[in-house]
C-alpha distance (Angstrom), angle and dihedral (degrees) to the residues before:
residue distance angle dihedral
M1 . . .
S2 3.77 . .
K3 3.79 131.4 .
R4 3.78 128.5 -155.9
F5 3.79 120.4 -135.0
T6 3.79 135.1 174.7
A7 3.81 118.4 -109.9
V8 3.78 122.7 -165.5
I9 3.80 117.2 -166.0
S10 3.78 123.1 -167.6
K11 3.78 132.2 173.9
E12 3.78 115.6 -119.5
N13 3.78 113.3 -178.5
K14 3.82 105.6 -53.9
W15 3.83 96.1 -18.0
Y16 3.78 135.1 78.4
V17 3.79 110.6 -136.5
A18 3.81 116.7 -153.9
H19 3.80 121.0 -160.9
C20 3.81 127.7 -171.9
V21 3.80 101.6 -143.8
E22 3.80 98.4 -158.0
L23 3.81 97.3 46.9
G24 3.80 102.5 29.7
V25 3.80 90.9 -126.5
V26 3.82 115.5 150.9
S27 3.80 133.0 -168.7
Q28 3.79 137.6 157.2
G29 3.77 144.5 -148.6
K30 3.79 141.8 179.9
T31 3.83 90.2 -112.8
I32 3.80 132.8 32.8
E33 3.80 89.8 -111.6
E34 3.80 91.9 51.2
A35 3.81 91.4 48.0
Q36 3.83 90.2 50.2
A37 3.80 92.7 49.2
N38 3.81 92.3 46.2
L39 3.82 91.4 48.9
K40 3.80 91.4 49.5
E41 3.79 89.9 52.3
A42 3.82 91.4 46.4
V43 3.83 91.6 50.4
E44 3.81 90.8 48.7
L45 3.82 89.9 51.6
Y46 3.81 90.4 47.3
I47 3.81 91.0 53.0
E48 3.80 90.8 44.8
S49 3.81 89.5 53.7
F50 3.81 100.0 41.4
G51 3.80 102.7 27.7
T52 3.78 132.6 -130.0
E53 3.79 99.6 -81.4
D54 3.81 113.1 116.8
L55 3.80 94.3 1.4
P56 3.79 110.4 164.8
E57 3.77 117.4 -132.9
S58 3.78 131.9 -152.4
Q59 3.78 109.0 -89.2
G60 3.77 99.2 -151.5
E61 3.75 148.0 -58.6
V62 3.79 119.2 -6.9
V63 3.79 116.8 -143.5
F64 3.78 123.1 -167.0
H65 3.76 118.0 -160.9
P66 3.81 126.9 179.5
L67 3.78 110.7 -114.6
E68 3.76 121.6 -162.2
V69 3.79 121.3 -168.0
V70 3.78 132.6 177.2
V71 3.79 112.9 -113.4
S72 3.76 118.7 -166.7
G73 3.70 114.3 -149.1
């Protein structure tokens, strides 16, 4: 059985930080590929530890859109 989750990867300084939105699991890597692989391993360990009962699943397509707002300061 496989489950689909949403991963968000952002660059913070010299590291890529990967976050599984549904589970709150976070990992990192020096490249995007490394961050993805590390997050996959971390999610697998999370599921191994907490089981598959009541696991949320991604509900669809994720769309990122730049948002610019005026900030008075």
